[in-house]
PAZAPA-4460 file (N, C-alpha, C; in steps of 0.05 Angstrom, whole numbers, plus 32768, in hexadecimal, padded with zeros to 4 digits):
% residues 58
    n_x    n_y    n_z   ca_x   ca_y   ca_z    c_x    c_y    c_z   seq   type   mol
   801B   82D0   7F22   8022   82BA   7F34   800D   82A4   7F33     1      M     A
   7FF3   82AB   7F2E   7FDE   8297   7F2E   7FE2   8282   7F18     2      K     A
   7FE9   828A   7EFF   7FEC   8275   7EEB   8003   8262   7EF2     3      P     A
   8018   826C   7EFE   802F   825B   7F06   8026   8248   7F1C     4      L     A
   8017   8252   7F2F   800D   8241   7F45   7FFB   822B   7F3B     5      W     A
   7FEA   8231   7F27   7FD9   821D   7F1C   7FE9   8207   7F0E     6      G     A
   7FFE   820E   7F00   800F   81FA   7EF3   801D   81E9   7F07     7      S     A
   8027   81F5   7F1C   8035   81E6   7F31   8021   81D2   7F3F     8      I     A
   800A   81DC   7F45   7FF6   81CB   7F52   7FED   81B4   7F40     9      A     A
   7FEA   81BA   7F26   7FE2   81A6   7F13   7FF8   8191   7F10    10      G     A
   8011   8199   7F0F   8027   8186   7F0D   8029   8175   7F26    11      G     A
   8024   8181   7F3D   8025   8171   7F56   800F   815C   7F56    12      F     A
   7FF7   8164   7F4D   7FE1   8151   7F4C   7FE7   813A   7F39    13      I     A
   7FF3   813F   7F23   7FFB   812A   7F10   800F   8117   7F1C    14      I     A
   8023   8122   7F2A   8038   8112   7F37   802B   8100   7F4C    15      V     A
   8019   810C   7F5C   800C   80FC   7F71   7FFA   80E6   7F65    16      M     A
   7FEC   80EC   7F4F   7FDC   80D7   7F42   7FED   80C0   7F38    17      M     A
   8004   80C7   7F2C   8016   80B2   7F22   8021   80A1   7F39    18      I     A
   8028   80AF   7F4F   8032   80A0   7F67   801C   808E   7F72    19      A     A
   8004   8097   7F74   7FEE   8087   7F7F   7FE9   806F   7F6D    20      F     A
   7FE8   8073   7F53   7FE3   805D   7F41   7FFA   8049   7F42    21      I     A
   8012   8053   7F44   802A   8041   7F46   8029   8030   7F5F    22      G     A
   8023   803C   7F75   8021   802D   7F8E   800A   8019   7F8D    23      I     A
   7FF4   8021   7F82   7FDD   800F   7F7F   7FE4   7FF6   7F6E    24      W     A
   7FF1   7FFB   7F57   7FF9   7FE5   7F46   800D   7FD3   7F54    25      V     A
   8021   7FDF   7F62   8035   7FD0   7F71   8028   7FBE   7F86    26      W     A
   8014   7FC8   7F94   8007   7FB9   7FA9   7FF8   7FA1   7F9E    27      A     A
   7FEE   7FA3   7F86   7FDE   7F8D   7F7B   7FED   7F7B   7F68    28      W     A
   8008   7F7C   7F69   8018   7F6A   7F59   8014   7F4E   7F63    29      L     A
   8015   7F3A   7F51   8010   7F1E   7F59   8022   7F14   7F6F    30      P     A
   803B   7F1C   7F71   804C   7F11   7F85   8046   7F1B   7FA1    31      H     A
   8033   7F2D   7FA4   802A   7F36   7FBF   8012   7F26   7FC9    32      H     A
   8008   7F14   7FB8   7FEF   7F05   7FBF   7FF2   7EF5   7FD9    33      K     A
   8008   7EE8   7FDD   800C   7ED8   7FF5   800B   7EEA   800E    34      R     A
   8018   7F00   800D   8017   7F13   8024   7FFB   7F1D   8029    35      T     A
   7FED   7F24   8015   7FD1   7F2D   8018   7FC0   7F17   8024    36      H     A
   7FC3   7EFF   801B   7FB3   7EE9   8026   7FBA   7EE3   8043    37      N     A
   7FD4   7EE4   804A   7FDC   7EE0   8066   7FD0   7EF6   8078    38      D     A
   7FD1   7F0F   806F   7FC6   7F25   807F   7FA7   7F23   8081    39      L     A
   7F9A   7F19   806C   7F7D   7F17   806C   7F74   7F01   8080    40      A     A
   7F84   7EEC   8084   7F7D   7ED7   8096   7F85   7EDD   80B3    41      R     A
   7F95   7EF1   80B8   7F9F   7EF7   80D2   7F89   7EFA   80E8    42      L     A
   7F74   7F09   80E2   7F5F   7F0C   80F7   7F51   7EF2   80FE    43      P     A
   7F51   7EDE   80EC   7F43   7EC5   80F1   7F54   7EB2   8102    44      M     A
   7F6D   7EB7   8105   7F7F   7EA5   8113   7F7B   7EA7   8131    45      E     A
   7F83   7E93   813F   7F82   7E93   815C   7F96   7EA7   8167    46      D     A
   7F90   7EB4   817D   7FA1   7EC8   8188   7FBD   7EBF   818E    47      G     A
   7FC0   7EA6   8198   7FDA   7E9B   819E   7FEB   7E97   8185    48      D     A
   7FDE   7E8E   8170   7FED   7E89   8157   7FF5   7EA4   814B    49      V     A
   7FE3   7EB8   814C   7FEA   7ED2   8141   8000   7EDF   8151    50      A     A
   8000   7EDC   816C   8015   7EE7   817C   8030   7EDA   8176    51      A     A
   8030   7EC0   8172   8049   7EB2   816B   8053   7EBA   8150    52      A     A
   8041   7EBF   813D   804A   7EC7   8122   8056   7EE3   8123    53      A     A
   804C   7EF5   8133   8057   7F10   8134   8072   7F10   8143    54      T     A
   8076   7EFD   8155   8090   7EFC   8164   80A6   7EF3   8151    55      E     A
   80A0   7EE3   813D   80B5   7ED9   812B   80BE   7EEE   8117    56      D     A
   80AD   7F02   8111   80B4   7F16   80FD   80C7   7F2A   8109    57      R     A
   80D9   7F34   80F7   80EC   7F49   8100   80E0   7F63   8106    58      P     A
***
């Protein structure tokens, strides 16, 4: 049973590594840059403006 368990665990780790790298690459695609910039500026905005912006979102 131990050799089988090691193969299953190794396969699971490989799948999780591929998923992590895929999500990381997806998050850093160029078309996400505007969203990242908007979220980065959010703490610097005035509270009233930030509250109004969150009310408009679904």
